[in-house]
Structures are given as C-alpha cells and as structure tokens.
N, C-alpha and C positions, 0 to 999 in steps of 0.2 A: 298574599302578595310576598311575604317574607319567604315562604316555601318555594314560590316560583323563582325568586331571585337566587335562592340557594341552589336550585336545580340548574339554572342557567350557568351559574358560576362553576358548578361541578362538571357540567357538560363541556364548558370552555376549557377547564383544566384538563379533562380527559383528552380532548382533541389536541391540545398543546403537547401533551406527552406522546400521543400517537404520531404526531407530525414531526417530532424531533428526530434528526438523523441518527442512525446507529453509529456509534463510535467505538472502535476497538478498545478493549481494556489495555492498560499498560502492562507489560510483561517485564519482570525483573530477572536478570541472570547475572549473578556475581555483582560486579560494579556497573553493569549496563542496564539501562532502562529503555525498552523498545516501546514506542507509542505511535499512534496515528497510522496503523497498518491498514492499507486499503488497496483496492484495484478498481478497474472500470468494468462495467458489463461489456461483454464481447458481442459484436454484431454477428448475425448468422454466418456460420461457416468459418469464422476466424480460428486460426490455429495457434495464435500467440496472444499473450496478455502481459501487461506490465504490472509489477508490484511495487508499492511505495510505502515508506515508513521512516520514522525518525529514531536514531540510536543515540542515546546520551551516555557518555562515560563519566560516572561520578567517582571513579577511583583515581589512583595515583600512577597507574601503569597503563600503557596503550594495550588495546586488544585489536583484533582484526576479524572482520567478516570474511571468511574464506570460501564459503559455498552456500548454496541454497538447494533444497529439494522439495518436490510437491508431488503427491500421488496423482493429481489430476493432469500433470504434465509429463510428457515423455522425456523432456530435457528442461533443466532450470539452470540459469546462469546469472551472474552479476554483470551488469552492463553499464557503460557510460555513453552519453550522447554529448558530442562536443563539435564546435565549429573547426573545420580544417580548410583553410583557403576559401572561406566563404560558403562552404558546403557542410551541412549538418551530417555528421557520421556517427554511427553506432558501432561499438566494439565491446567484446567481452573483456572484463578485467580479470585476467588469469591469476593475479596475486591478491584479488579481493580488495577490500577497502579498510584502511586503518582508521581506528577511532582513538584519537589521542586523549590522554587524561584531561578531564575537565572540559572536553569539547563535545559538540553535538554534530552528528552527520545526518543530513536529510537526503533520503532517496525520493526523488520527485519527478514528475513529467518534465522532459526536456533536459534531464541531467542523469546522474547515477540512478539506477533502478534495478529491480529484479526482472529478468526476462523469462517468462514461462512459455515454453514452446511445445509443439506437438500436443496441443490440448486434447484431452479425452472427452471433453464436454464443454458447453458454454458457461460463461459466468453470467448470472442473472442478478440484477439489482436486488439488494437485500440478502444475498447469499453471504456465507462466511467460507472463505477458501483457506484450508489449513496448509501452511508451509513450514518447513524446518530450516532454520538458519544455523549454520555451523561457524562458530567462533574459535579462534586459536586458544583462548584462555577460558571463556565462559562455556565452551562446549556447544552441544546441540540445544537449540531453543525452539519450542513449538510456538507459532504465532498464527493468528487467523487474520486474513485480509478481508475487511468489510467491503463488499462490492457496491460501488456507487453507480450512477448513471453513465452511459456511454461517453458523454462529453465532459465528465467531471474533471476538474483541475486540482481538487483538494478533497480531503475527507469531509463528508457532510455536505458537499456541493450538490450531489444528486444529478449533475450533468446540466444544470441550468445556466452556468456561467458561459460566456463566450469562450471558444477555444483560443488560447493565446500561444500554446506551445504545440509542436508537431505531435500528432497522434499516430503511434505506430501499432496500435492494437489490432489492426486488420492486415498487417504485413504478413506475407508468407515467407518463411525462411527455409 
C-alpha cells in the first residue's frame, strides 16, 4: 500500500512539472533585467507576430530600447498601439522606448510591443524564438520569446483566457 501511494505521488508530481508552462529565464544586461519574454503561436499563413516582455531598470541612469532584430523575420520594429479619436492605431516608435532608472516597462498585447514582420516560418506553441534587443547603453541583448497559444494574453496563459485586447498577429502589412 505504501509503495502504491508513493508511486501515485511521484506520478502526480511528474505530471505537475510537465503541465507547468514554460517561462523564459530572466536576462541581465548592465542595469537592465528582461523577463517574461513571450509571443503567440501564429495562425497558418500569418506574416506578422508580436513580441512581449518586461524590462526593469535597476540602475541610476535611463537606458533606451532602440531596435530589435530576429532572423525569423524580414523586418522587426518596436511598435505602440494607442487610441486615437476612438480608433485603435498601431505605429512604429522610431525613437524606441525609454526605461527610466528604477522603473519597469512592460511590452504587452494592446500596448507597446515588438512587431516581427515578413515571417519566414510559423510560431508554434512551445517554440523559443530568438530575438536581439539593441539598447543605447546595455548594447545588444539576446532574448528568447516563449511561444504561447494563439489567444494568449500573458506568458504561461497558453491561449486559454478570453481575448480582451485586439489581436494583430494575423494582420498583413
């Protein structure tokens, strides 16, 4: 009986570990900590995908995310989504995003995000997509986006939450 209980507990523990969502490791670059880097799986034929992450500045001087690149995309940019006269609009942030000292900047669906265009292949749930972030002070930083489900709204969501924000992953640009 004791052996059977032990086996059941081990099996339950193993299933719990396997079912846990993959979460990207934190990446440190100078005074910056980049965490929760993720993207969504792309539907068939999609040529664009968004990238999301959190950047914390633990230093005493501002830094700036100035560009992004990814081998899987023909073009990669930093974008914002914002309401303009009641219409949600997306545009490239030519000057990047400032990360002030002691502050945290979150790139998330419906707001500032990485826009990967002219995709050379689909993003599949469970994949890790390498991207390179370019900062003014911290320099080039390699990060992997953990690919979640198509409808995911946050890392580890898996696409099970109801969509609350506009999804532009299937847009053609």
